[in-house]
C-alpha positions, 0 to 999 in steps of 0.5 A, spaced: 231 379 892 229 373 887 232 366 889 236 364 883 234 357 880 239 351 881 237 349 874 239 355 871 245 356 875 248 349 872 246 351 865 250 357 865 256 354 869 256 349 863 255 355 858 261 358 861 265 352 861 264 351 854 266 358 852 273 358 857 274 351 853 274 355 847 278 361 850 273 366 848 271 372 852 264 374 854 265 379 849 267 374 843 261 370 845 256 375 845 259 378 838 258 371 835 251 370 838 249 377 837 247 377 844 249 383 849 255 381 854 250 382 860 246 377 858 252 373 857 254 374 864 246 374 867 246 366 863 252 364 865 251 366 873 244 363 873 240 370 873 236 368 867 234 364 862 234 364 855 229 363 848 230 357 845 233 360 838 238 363 843 239 356 847 240 353 840 245 358 837 249 358 844 249 350 843 251 350 836 256 356 837 260 352 843 259 345 840 254 343 846 250 337 846 243 340 848 241 334 853 248 336 856 247 343 858 240 342 860 241 335 865 248 335 865 253 329 864 251 322 862 254 316 865 260 314 862 257 308 858 251 313 855 256 318 853 261 312 850 254 311 846 253 317 844 260 319 841 260 312 837 253 315 834 255 322 833 257 322 826 253 317 824 247 317 819 240 317 821 239 311 818 245 307 822 243 310 828 236 308 826 239 301 826 242 301 832 236 304 836 232 297 834 238 293 835 239 295 842 231 295 844 231 288 841 237 286 845 233 290 851 227 286 850 231 279 850 235 280 856 228 282 859 225 276 857 231 272 859 231 275 866 223 273 867 224 266 866 
């Protein structure tokens, strides 16, 4: 028997938790994602991975951030920043990104003096 990958197990758990948060059965998710129920079960149990297009479809259906599904919850501060930027337009996000980069450079320079 093949050993299950811990990363797949965690990814599957995150998909399952999101599905359950929506009160969807595996059957409902499978139908909406145009996938089989057995595939959803195997994915949630960490027995299998998925192709990129299925991964994207599941993230969108379950309103999940792909980074979260792959890597887990970010720290609280990172999550708060992500939440603040979620509904902003691309230009605003770029301005914030440049501002944070400049601030970090200034703080780094201040620490070296």
